[in-house]
Each structure stands twice: as structure tokens, then as C-alpha cells.
Backbone as a ProteinNet text record, in pm:
[ID]
protein_1_A
[PRIMARY]
MAEHATKAFTTKPNSSIALGFTHLKSGDISAFCGAGNTGAMHVGSMFTIKTIEGIIRPGIVGFAPKEKGGFGVLMDIGANAECKPDVLLQLGEIGSLYAQHVFNIEKPKVGLINLGEEETKGTLNTQAAFQLFKLSKRISFIGNIEGRDLFNDKADVMICDGFTGNVILKLVESFYGIIKRRGFEDDFLNHFNYEAIGGSPILGINGNVVIGHGVSNEIAIKNMVLLAYRMAESNIYLKIKEAFSE
[TERTIARY]
-1044.6	-1031.7	-1168.2	-1268.2	-1399.7	-1491.2	-1447.5	-1533.1	-1546.7	-1658.2	-1677.2	-1573	-1499	-1381.3	-1415.1	-1513.9	-1547.3	-1597.5	-1686.4	-1742.4	-1633.4	-1545.3	-1439.5	-1345.1	-1309.4	-1214.4	-1273.2	-1400.3	-1460.3	-1500.9	-1527.4	-1573.4	-1461.5	-1340.4	-1228.2	-1108.7	-1119.7	-1012.6	-880.5	-883.2	-759.2	-701	-755.6	-697.3	-561.7	-478.2	-344.3	-349.8	-445.5	-456.1	-494.9	-594.4	-636.3	-524.3	-453.5	-343.1	-228.1	-201.5	-95.1	-122	-245.5	-280.4	-279	-312.6	-304.3	-160.4	-66.4	75.8	125	77.4	119.1	68.3	-56.1	-114.9	-42.5	-1.5	64	210.2	265.5	405.1	501.6	449.4	535.5	614.3	557.1	621.4	620.3	712.7	723.7	646.3	614.4	540	467.2	360.2	282	257.7	292.6	270.9	169.2	87.7	-7	-42.8	-46.4	-85.7	-221.9	-299.7	-433.8	-535.9	-656.4	-766.9	-732.5	-727	-691.4	-789.1	-918.4	-1020	-1002.3	-968.9	-949.7	-827.7	-722.1	-603.6	-639.5	-721.9	-762.1	-853.1	-950.2	-1042	-965.1	-870.9	-790.8	-715.5	-662.9	-592.6	-685.8	-805.5	-901.1	-955.1	-974	-1034.5	-936.8	-809.7	-715.2	-622.6	-534.2	-439	-496.2	-609	-686.7	-617.6	-698.3	-650.4	-579.8	-473.4	-404.3	-501.2	-500.5	-589.8	-560.4	-666.2	-652	-658	-637.7	-646.7	-792.9	-844.7	-984.2	-1000.7	-916.8	-921.4	-780.2	-738.1	-608.5	-610.2	-494.2	-483.7	-383.5	-394.7	-301.8	-205.9	-77.3	27	63.3	77.3	136.6	265.3	342.2	471.2	485.4	529.2	549.6	698.9	755.5	898.8	927.8	1040.8	1080.4	1190.5	1181.4	1276.9	1421.3	1442.4	1579	1621.4	1537.3	1571.4	1482.1	1465.6	1383.8	1235.7	1155.9	1010.7	944.4	829.5	744.9	630.7	572.4	461.7	330	243	110.8	5.3	-86.1	-194.4	-313.3	-428.9	-466.4	-482.3	-460.2	-475.9	-588.1	-682.7	-796.5	-869.1	-813.2	-881	-1005.2	-998.8	-1108.8	-1145.7	-1249	-1286.4	-1318	-1382.6	-1411.9	-1348.1	-1290.7	-1223.8	-1271.3	-1309.7	-1341.5	-1210.9	-1218.2	-1096.6	-1005.4	-1064.1	-979.8	-908.7	-970	-904.6	-788.9	-809.6	-702.2	-583	-610.4	-502.5	-423.3	-493.4	-423.5	-342.9	-394.6	-317.9	-187	-195.5	-74.7	23.8	-27.3	59.4	127	50.7	112.4	199	160.7	244.5	377.8	375.9	498.6	589.3	531.5	609.5	673.1	599	652.6	772.2	757.5	866.3	989	964.6	1075.2	1150.8	1078.4	1142.8	1176.1	1105.9	1135.7	1221.4	1192.1	1269.3	1380.3	1388.2	1494	1497.3	1380	1369.2	1349.6	1444.9	1446.4	1321.5	1281.5	1162.7	1077.4	995.3	917.9	823.3	820.9	729.4	596.4	488.4	356	270.4	215	127.1	-9.6	-112.7	-249.9	-286.4	-314.7	-345.4	-478.9	-477.1	-596.2	-596.1	-698.4	-706.9	-653.8	-582.4	-517.2	-436.8	-340.6	-254.2	-318.4	-414.4	-476.1	-556.9	-554.8	-622.4	-774.5	-827.7	-973.1	-1020	-927	-963.1	-1007.7	-1078	-1112	-1250.7	-1275.8	-1404.3	-1412	-1529.9	-1543.3	-1451.8	-1434.8	-1347	-1201	-1152.2	-1010.9	-987.8	-1086.6	-1071.2	-1063	-1147.5	-1144.9	-1017.6	-976.6	-854.2	-733.6	-729.1	-618.1	-599.2	-710.2	-701.6	-648.7	-688	-637.1	-488.1	-447.3	-306.2	-220.6	-270.4	-195.4	-169.6	-262.7	-253.1	-172.1	-150.6	-83.9	63.7	107	247.7	325.4	256.6	320.9	384.6	349.5	395.6	452.1	526.5	576.5	489.8	383.1	283.5	325.8	326.3	367.9	250.5	127.8	10.8	-42.9	-129.6	-186.9	-83.3	-93.1	-12.1	-105.9	-58.8	-139.6	-80.9	-153.2	-107.2	31.3	68.3	199.7	313.7	280.1	382.8	413.8	348.5	365.9	509.6	577.4	707.7	824	794.3	903.6	930.4	1014.5	1056.1	977	864.3	787.2	737.8	692.4	642	696.8	724	767	648	542.9	421.5	303.3	223.8	114.4	-16.8	-110	-230.1	-355.3	-440.2	-568.2	-661.6	-788.1	-879.3	-847.3	-900.3	-868.2	-918.3	-1025.2	-1077.2	-975.4	-930.4	-832.3	-701	-655.3	-528.2	-528.1	-641	-648.2	-648.6	-714.9	-713.7	-570.9	-497.8	-358.6	-274.5	-290.9	-212.9	-236.3	-362.4	-393.7	-349.3	-353.8	-308	-157.5	-82.6	62.4	94.3	22.1	44.6	16	-91.9	-127.3	-26.6	24.6	124.1	250.3	290.3	409	386.3	267.2	236.6	246.4	201.6	205.5	349.7	434	572.3	650.2	618.1	685.5	644.9	515.2	467.3	526.5	559.4	616.4	769.9	825.3	969.4	1052.1	993.2	1064.2	1130.9	1261.7	1335.8	1389	1365	1413.3	1423.2	1535.2	1556.9	1449.9	1412.5	1310.6	1174.6	1134	1002.6	991.4	1104.1	1100.3	1054.9	1066.3	1020.1	867.6	801.6	656.3	605.3	692.3	656.5	624.3	509.2	469.3	573.5	653.1	753.3	860.6	883.5	994	979.9	856.6	831.5	779.1	688.8	641.1	510.2	476.2	352.3	316.2	200.1	147	119.8	189.8	166.3	30.7	-26.1	-141.4	-87	-113.6	-64.6	-179.6	-151.1	-252.4	-304.1	-240.5	-278.8	-164.3	-196	-98.6	-11.1	59.6	146.6	193	286.8	341.8	275.7	195.5	122.1	144.7	176.6	196.8	109.3	33.8	-53	17.6	28.9	91.5	-10.2	37.4	-47.6	-93.8	-217.3	-271.9	-198.5	-124.8	-50.8	99.4	135	276	357.5	474.1	569.2	675.6	780.8	881.2	958.4	978	1050.3	967.7	839.1	749.8	739.7	730.3	721.7	848.9	965.1	1092.5	1094.3	1055.7	1059	953.6	840.7	738.9	792.5	862.1	920	1027.8	1111.2	1215	1153.6	1041.5	972	918.5	859.7	807.6	921.4	1036.7	1153.4	1195.7	1199.6	1237.7	1137.6	1010.2	908.3	927.7	955.1	974.8	1101.5	1205.3	1332.6	1319.2	1235.7	1217.6	1115.1	1040.8	933	832	796.1	712.7	576.8	514.5	381.4	391.1	502.8	523.3	550.4	619.7	644.7	510.8	422.8	291.3	210.2	214.4	140.6	187.7	317.5	375.8	332.4	334	297.1	151.9	63.2	-78.7	-118.6	-24.5	-54.1	-17.8	53.3	96.1	-19.1
889.9	772.6	712.9	736.1	675.6	762.5	881.3	971.8	928.8	970.7	947.2	1027.8	961.1	1022.5	1149	1142.9	1258	1374.3	1344.8	1450.3	1516.9	1434.7	1489.1	1577.5	1533.5	1609.5	1743.3	1743.3	1865.3	1964.8	1916.9	2007.8	2051.3	1999.7	2035.3	2082.4	2203.4	2251.9	2278.7	2289.7	2316	2191.2	2075.7	1951.1	1928	1848.1	1823.9	1758.8	1669.5	1603.3	1704.5	1788.5	1888.9	1987.2	2032.5	2126.9	2062.9	1936.1	1865.3	1861	1831.4	1826.3	1965.1	2067.3	2205	2238.9	2201.5	2227.3	2144.9	2022.1	1936.6	1992.4	2037.4	2092.3	2218.3	2301.8	2428.2	2410.1	2291.5	2266.6	2303.2	2338.7	2370.9	2249.3	2131.2	2006.7	1910.5	1814.7	1717.8	1589.7	1563.6	1441.9	1466.4	1391	1403.8	1264.9	1248.5	1122.6	1145.3	1046.5	1058.2	922.8	913.6	788.8	803.5	897.8	918.8	833.9	887.4	816.3	783	654.2	610.7	664.6	658.7	709.3	856.4	934.8	1078.4	1106.8	1025.5	1041.2	1013.7	912.6	877.3	984.1	1027.4	1132.5	1261.8	1295.4	1415.1	1413.9	1298.2	1284	1313.9	1256.6	1271.1	1413.4	1479.3	1612.4	1723.6	1706.2	1817.3	1799.9	1699.9	1686.4	1607.8	1542.1	1476.8	1352.6	1277.5	1158.3	1197.9	1128.3	1151.9	1123.4	1211.2	1193.4	1059.8	984.4	853.4	738.6	767.2	664.3	650.9	530.8	509.2	519	445.5	447.9	434.4	527	510.9	388.1	334.6	217.3	239.3	159.2	164.7	46.6	75.2	-26.3	-89.1	-220.8	-293.1	-358.7	-412.4	-470.5	-609.7	-703	-841	-871.5	-905.3	-938.3	-1063	-1062.7	-1175.9	-1255.2	-1387	-1474	-1445.9	-1406.3	-1381.9	-1236.1	-1158.6	-1019.4	-920.7	-803.5	-699.4	-721.3	-639.3	-644.7	-648.5	-712.8	-709.2	-611.2	-562.9	-468.2	-545.2	-516.6	-580.3	-470.5	-479.6	-381.1	-438.8	-397.7	-296.1	-360.2	-283.1	-341.3	-274	-210.9	-159	-40.2	27.8	145.5	107	-5.8	-48.8	-193.3	-211.9	-347.3	-437.5	-381.2	-456	-383.2	-458.7	-398.1	-464.9	-383.3	-434.6	-467.4	-545.2	-587.6	-473	-362.1	-251.5	-182.7	-183.1	-126.2	-215	-345.8	-438.7	-421.1	-402.3	-381.6	-255.7	-146.6	-22.3	-35.8	-109.5	-133.6	-204.8	-299	-369.4	-276.8	-184.2	-91.4	8.9	65.4	164.1	95.1	-28.1	-104.6	-140.2	-169.5	-201.2	-78.7	38.1	162.1	190.7	163.9	185.2	93.6	-35	-130.5	-92.2	-39.7	-2.8	119.8	223.6	351.9	372.2	303.6	318	201.6	79.1	-37.7	-72.2	4.1	-13	-153.4	-211.2	-339.4	-308.3	-346.2	-302.5	-344	-470.1	-518.7	-600	-532.6	-602.8	-707.9	-822.1	-929.3	-908.5	-904.5	-875.7	-1001.5	-1036.4	-1151.7	-1112.5	-1181.2	-1158.5	-1264.2	-1221.8	-1316.6	-1385.2	-1519.3	-1596.1	-1726.1	-1806.4	-1933.3	-2050.4	-2019.6	-2120.6	-2051.7	-2122.9	-2061.5	-2055.5	-2144.4	-2148.2	-2021	-1973.4	-1847.5	-1858.7	-1979.5	-1996.8	-2001	-1994.1	-1999.5	-1862	-1862.6	-1737.9	-1687.1	-1561.7	-1497.5	-1447.4	-1400.6	-1342.9	-1221.7	-1146.2	-1028.5	-1066.8	-1166.8	-1203.9	-1273.4	-1348	-1411.1	-1306.4	-1203.9	-1096.2	-1013.7	-990	-912.4	-984	-1115.8	-1193.7	-1162.2	-1156.7	-1130.4	-989	-891.3	-754.5	-747.8	-819.6	-821.8	-879.1	-982	-1045.4	-948.1	-855.9	-763.7	-638.5	-610.5	-486.6	-487.7	-379.8	-365.6	-285.7	-242.5	-162.1	-247.4	-374.2	-459.3	-590.5	-657.3	-791.9	-889.1	-936	-1019.7	-1166.1	-1229.3	-1369.8	-1464.8	-1411.7	-1496.2	-1491.8	-1585.6	-1595	-1645.4	-1595.4	-1648.1	-1681.9	-1766.9	-1807.6	-1749.9	-1768.1	-1715.9	-1764.2	-1883.5	-1938.8	-1866.5	-1782.1	-1712.7	-1572.7	-1531.3	-1395.1	-1365.3	-1464.9	-1439.4	-1501	-1561.9	-1611.4	-1511	-1547.4	-1453.3	-1467.3	-1533.9	-1554.5	-1421.9	-1331.6	-1201.6	-1089.5	-975.9	-856.2	-769.2	-777.3	-698.3	-794.1	-789.8	-884.8	-808.1	-837.5	-756.3	-831.9	-760.4	-816.6	-701.3	-732.9	-627.9	-593.1	-480.5	-432	-520.3	-593.5	-685.5	-796.1	-859.4	-967.6	-915.8	-801.3	-746	-710	-658.4	-620.8	-743.7	-850.1	-975.3	-1028.9	-1026.3	-1072.1	-989.1	-857	-766.1	-793.7	-805.8	-826.5	-966.1	-1063.7	-1198.2	-1197.6	-1127.4	-1118.3	-1048.5	-940.6	-867.7	-956.1	-1033.9	-1120.1	-1233.7	-1284.1	-1390.7	-1341.3	-1218.3	-1162	-1148.6	-1106	-1094.1	-1227.2	-1333.6	-1467.6	-1513.7	-1498.1	-1546.9	-1465.9	-1337.1	-1255.9	-1297.9	-1325.8	-1368.6	-1503.4	-1583.7	-1716.5	-1710.8	-1591.1	-1574.5	-1626.1	-1630.8	-1683.7	-1568.9	-1579.5	-1475.8	-1527.5	-1451.7	-1488.1	-1360.2	-1340.5	-1217.6	-1195.2	-1301.1	-1287.3	-1254.9	-1329.8	-1309.1	-1173.1	-1117.4	-984.3	-877.1	-905.4	-810.2	-809.8	-904.3	-902.6	-790.6	-735.5	-628	-501.4	-439.7	-320.1	-208.6	-211.7	-106.8	-108.5	-224.5	-239.1	-145.9	-123.4	-31.3	101.8	95.3	217.5	272.4	245.5	301.5	244.7	287.5	239.2	357.6	368.6	479.1	466.5	581.2	584.6	617	531.5	552.4	585.4	675.2	716.1	855.8	927.1	1063.6	1159.5	1289	1389.7	1435.9	1343.2	1377	1252.8	1272.1	1161.1	1157.3	1054.9	1041.3	901.6	894.6	765.8	759.9	650.6	630.6	537.6	580.6	499.9	421.1	320.8	240	324.6	303.9	381.3	364.5	255.1	232.2	254.4	333.5	354.2	405.2	342.4	391.3	475	514	602.9	537.5	404.7	335	335.6	307.3	307.1	445.8	548.5	685.6	721	683.8	710.4	643.5	516.3	444	495.3	544.4	603.7	730.3	813.1	935.7	902.7	801.9	761.3	706.4	633.7	582.4	697.2	796.9	913.9	989	994.8	1060.9	990	855.7	779.9	801.9	811.6	837.4	974.4	1075.6	1210.6	1218.4	1149.6	1150.3	1085.7	982	911.5	978.4	1077.9	1143.2	1042.1	945.4	835.5	880.7	977.1	1016.2	1084.4	1153.9	1215.3	1108.5	1001.4	891.6	825.8	806.9	748.6	843	971.7	1071.2	1074	1066.7	1066.7	942.9	827.8	702.4	704.3	765	763.8	881.4	969.9	1079.4	1038.9	927.2	881.3	813.7
1717.3	1630.2	1594.7	1679	1657.7	1571.8	1537.4	1461.3	1315.7	1254.1	1111.5	1034.5	949.2	886.4	808.2	719.4	635	718.7	813.7	898.6	982.2	1039.1	1124.5	1044.4	923.8	843.5	799.1	758.1	704	812.3	934.6	1040.7	1134.2	1115	1203.2	1119.9	1062.7	973.8	1045	1177.8	1252.3	1316.9	1282.4	1333.6	1269.5	1333.3	1279.3	1141.4	1120.4	989.9	882.1	910.1	811.6	781.6	883.6	863.7	786.4	815.4	743.2	593.9	557.2	415	351.4	429.5	378.6	341.6	428.5	400.9	281.9	270.6	159.4	27	26	-96.6	-141.3	-45.4	-78.2	-116.4	-91.8	-124.1	-13.1	104.6	218.4	266.7	247.5	287	169.3	171	60.6	86.2	213.1	248.5	380.4	401.6	524.2	582.7	711	782.5	894.2	923.1	1033.3	1088.7	1220.6	1286.8	1353	1302.7	1356.8	1283.1	1270.3	1206.4	1060.7	1028	892.5	789.9	823.3	731.2	702.7	806.6	788.5	702	717.3	632.4	486.1	465.2	329.2	270.9	350.5	305.8	278.2	366.5	347.2	215.6	180.8	53.2	-63.9	-58.1	-168.2	-177.8	-62.6	-60	-95.7	-61.4	-76.6	-196.3	-191.3	-301.6	-419.7	-399	-505.9	-564.8	-635.7	-706	-835.4	-868.7	-995.8	-1110.6	-1209.4	-1324	-1393.1	-1415.9	-1479.3	-1380.8	-1252.1	-1149	-1105.4	-1109.3	-1071	-920.8	-846.5	-700.4	-644.3	-560.1	-492.9	-402.9	-373.5	-286.5	-175.5	-71.2	41.2	32.4	52.4	37.3	171.4	170.6	282.5	233.9	326.4	288.3	348.1	265	308.2	309	424.6	427.9	345.3	277	194.5	265.5	254.9	325	285.5	160.5	113.3	132.6	202.6	231.5	160.3	220	159.8	183	115.9	129.8	-6.5	-11	-128.7	-105.7	-215.1	-209.8	-211.9	-115.6	-107.3	-111.8	-206.5	-211.6	-288.6	-248.9	-152.7	-14.7	91.1	224.8	304.6	233.6	308.6	251.3	152.8	98	18.9	-51.3	-137.6	-104.7	-25.1	18.3	-99.4	-201.5	-323.6	-440.6	-532.2	-648	-776.8	-873.4	-1005.6	-1078.7	-1185.5	-1255.6	-1298.6	-1348.9	-1394.3	-1278.5	-1159.5	-1041.2	-998.2	-999.1	-964	-1057.9	-1186.4	-1282.9	-1249.3	-1219.4	-1186.1	-1057.5	-960.4	-838.4	-871.7	-964.5	-1008	-1075.8	-1155	-1227.9	-1134.4	-1039.8	-950.1	-844.2	-806.9	-714.5	-777.6	-906.4	-979.2	-986.7	-1010.7	-1015.3	-879.5	-773.3	-638	-613.8	-645.1	-625.4	-707.7	-826.3	-914.5	-862.9	-823.6	-794	-646	-556.2	-413.1	-362.5	-408.3	-367.7	-466.9	-575.8	-676.6	-736.4	-759.5	-829.1	-978.3	-1060.3	-1199.5	-1276.5	-1263.9	-1335.1	-1237.9	-1157.3	-1053.2	-1110.7	-1046.2	-1085.8	-1013.7	-1090.3	-1035.4	-1036.6	-920.4	-908.7	-856.6	-902.4	-858.8	-754.7	-631.9	-524.8	-554	-551.2	-585.6	-505.8	-525.2	-451.7	-532.3	-638.1	-720.3	-828	-886.4	-986.7	-1125	-1152.6	-1284.7	-1310.5	-1434	-1464.8	-1459	-1455.4	-1444.4	-1299	-1204.6	-1062.9	-1013.1	-899	-832.5	-863.9	-823.7	-847.3	-990.9	-1030.7	-1164.3	-1179.8	-1070.4	-1074.7	-1099.1	-1025.3	-1041.6	-1175.8	-1223.3	-1355	-1465.6	-1455	-1554.4	-1540.2	-1415.9	-1392.6	-1452.7	-1440.2	-1495.8	-1643.7	-1717.9	-1861.9	-1888.8	-1804.8	-1819.9	-1787.8	-1681.8	-1643.2	-1756.3	-1821.3	-1930.4	-2045.9	-2067.7	-2180.5	-2150.1	-2020.9	-1982.6	-2021.2	-2084.1	-2120.7	-2015.5	-1909.8	-1806	-1696.2	-1691.3	-1581	-1632.8	-1543.9	-1572.3	-1492.3	-1554.3	-1486.7	-1488.7	-1371.1	-1362.1	-1340.8	-1333.3	-1314.5	-1172.8	-1141.9	-1007.6	-907.9	-785.9	-675.6	-560.7	-470.2	-355.4	-226.4	-116.6	11.1	49.9	8.5	42.9	-27.9	-126.2	-202.9	-150.2	-42.2	7.4	48.2	105.7	166.2	88.4	-28.1	-111.7	-224.1	-318.2	-422.8	-552.6	-546.3	-668.8	-727	-639.8	-686.6	-598.7	-661.1	-587.2	-550.1	-631	-610.1	-609	-501.1	-482.1	-469.5	-560	-574.2	-530.3	-454.5	-411.3	-375.7	-348.6	-302.2	-157.2	-111.1	22	134.1	110.6	212.1	238.2	128.7	141.3	198.9	148.9	193.9	341	389	529.4	619.9	575.6	652.1	661.1	548.9	547.8	643.9	636.7	720.9	869.3	908.9	1050.6	1097.4	1007.5	1040.4	1068.9	984	1002.8	1134.4	1164.8	1289.9	1411.3	1404.3	1518.1	1533.7	1421.5	1426.6	1494.5	1463	1526.4	1677.4	1716	1858.6	1930.8	1865.6	1925.4	1947.6	1845.9	1859.6	1963.1	1977.1	2078.2	2218.7	2236.4	2368.6	2407.9	2308.1	2335.1	2342.1	2330	2346.1	2231.6	2112	1995.4	1920.1	1894.6	1824.6	1691.2	1586.1	1453.9	1370.3	1301.7	1227.2	1120.3	1049.3	945.5	1006.2	1107.8	1168.2	1236.9	1278.1	1339.4	1241.1	1111.4	1010.5	998.5	1066.6	1069.8	1160.7	1241.2	1332.6	1253.2	1281.3	1208.1	1219.8	1328	1348.8	1240.1	1177.8	1082.7	962.9	916.1	805.5	857.7	953.5	1018.3	967	842.1	790	654.8	605	477.6	385.7	273.2	179.6	109.9	75.1	-14.8	-153.4	-249.6	-386.3	-480.2	-575	-671.6	-644.8	-550.9	-517.3	-551.2	-553.8	-594	-477.5	-417.3	-306.3	-233.6	-141.8	-64	73.3	96.7	222.5	278.8	408.5	475.1	599.7	612.3	728	826.4	950.7	1054.1	1133.5	1205.7	1292.6	1411.1	1452.8	1563.6	1695.1	1709.7	1834.8	1815	1714.1	1680.1	1798.2	1819.1	1919.2	1848.1	1922.6	1864.5	1750.5	1756.5	1649.2	1521.2	1534.6	1418.3	1356.4	1440.7	1389.4	1312.3	1368.1	1300.1	1162.9	1156.8	1029.9	932.4	984.6	898.5	831.2	908.2	853.1	749.1	778.1	683	553.8	567.1	449.1	365.4	430.1	359.2	289.2	355.4	295.7	166.7	170.8	50.9	-62.4	-26.1	-128.1	-191.2	-106.8	-158.2	-243.7	-199.3	-271.1	-409.1	-417.7	-544.8	-636.9	-582.4	-658.8	-710.9	-626.2	-672	-724.4	-656.8	-705.6	-842.2	-867.8	-998.5	-1105.2	-1064.7	-1159.2	-1199.1	-1099.1	-1127.9	-1215.9	-1183.7	-1260.5	-1405.1	-1423.7	-1558.7	-1636.5	-1568.8	-1635.4	-1681.8	-1603.6	-1637.8	-1725.5	-1755.4	-1849.4	-1990.9	-2004.1	-2135.7	-2210.4
[MASK]
++++++++++++++++++++++++++++++++++++++++++++++++++++++++++++++++++++++++++++++++++++++++++++++++++++++++++++++++++++++++++++++++++++++++++++++++++++++++++++++++++++++++++++++++++++++++++++++++++++++++++++++++++++++++++++++++++++++++++++++++++++++

């Protein structure tokens, strides 16, 4: 887990991660899951099955439980620490396709995570991204959303750079740990447990890949495999590829 991702992947062709991607590229398998080195899983995706043509940077998906049931799509959660406006727009577009075809949300509402709802708020990147989101005909853009909107029904797809998304993800995980240690039980809060989803898909690549948590137990592994199955069944990467070939 401590090895440099690129070096480890290129110098260990018989590792489980390298072999998994070899099988995925050849079509022997429909999806590949791994709870090993996250960087190596990401590098493996880029080196073997490659990025879908037209995608600037693939992103990693996280999931936010919604109070009224189900999950929302949160991305990026770590693949791209900094994102330019055009990358943020593409994350919104591929996140919307995921919500539509895997979560069966007919017209996903897409929100841009910011420090205020006004379009003039935020960094230069988010302000510029807002204008691109407004012009996109591929998504149903509802404007800026704030941290308080993660778990309500305001948006189905919530977009941010990987730095912000990873902070949100780790905060949610730590919050779940706190409530469990204090003996607090609640059906909604139990969905904050990483085991509930099992893994994080990489979107924007030519295949179905899910990255699991490094401390995954048998429940998380089971749910990760089921998530990969749903992705393969929906042909999500082909749907994204088709959308960006138009």
C-alpha cells in the first residue's frame, strides 16, 4: 500500500491488480474490483483500458446517502485534487449519466458544490465552471449547492474537485465512527458506513472498475462486487463513451 503507484504497477506485471486489468482489457471479465492501492488501481485504469476519447480526466465517484432514501452521486473524491472548469463540467456530465443509468434517475439534478448559492461566489474555477454548466445541454443544472445540501434532495449529482470531495468523504467516514462508538443507532446514519456501498467507481475509462476501501471487510467486498455487477449490467462506460462520441 505504501509503494509508488506507477512504479509498482509497471514493475509488477504478475500482481493481482495488474492481472485484473489484463483480464478486463481482453474482455475475459466485465468488471474489476480491488481494495488494494488506490493509486495503482487508478494508474492501471489509465495504462491498460485507457481514458474514453473526449474525456479530459477520469474521476472517482463517492456516494452521499439521502434522507428520503437512496444515494446521490458525489465526484470527484480524489482522482483530481485540482480541477479546471472544463473538467468540472465533464464530471457533471458523466456523473449525471451514472445517476441516470445505474441509479435509474430519469433526469438527475446536477449541483456544483460551492461556498454560496450565488453564481458569483467561490473560486475563479467554480465561477467559470458555473457558466459552462449553465450552457450544457447534457445535464439538468440547478446551480450552486452548499455542504448542507449533500444529504437532502436538492441535487442528485454533486460536483467538486477531488480535494474537496476527499475531505467530505473522510469527514463522513469519521462521523460514522463517532456515532458508532457512542452507541447511537439510526437507519439513515448507518448509510454513512463505507460498507453500505462497498466501493468507488472510476468513471471516464473504457471499462467497469471499482476501488474498495483498504480496510474492507466481507460485507464491503460483497457490496463492491454487487456495485460492479450493476455497472456492468447497465453498460455505463459504453453509455458515457457513446455520449462523448456525439
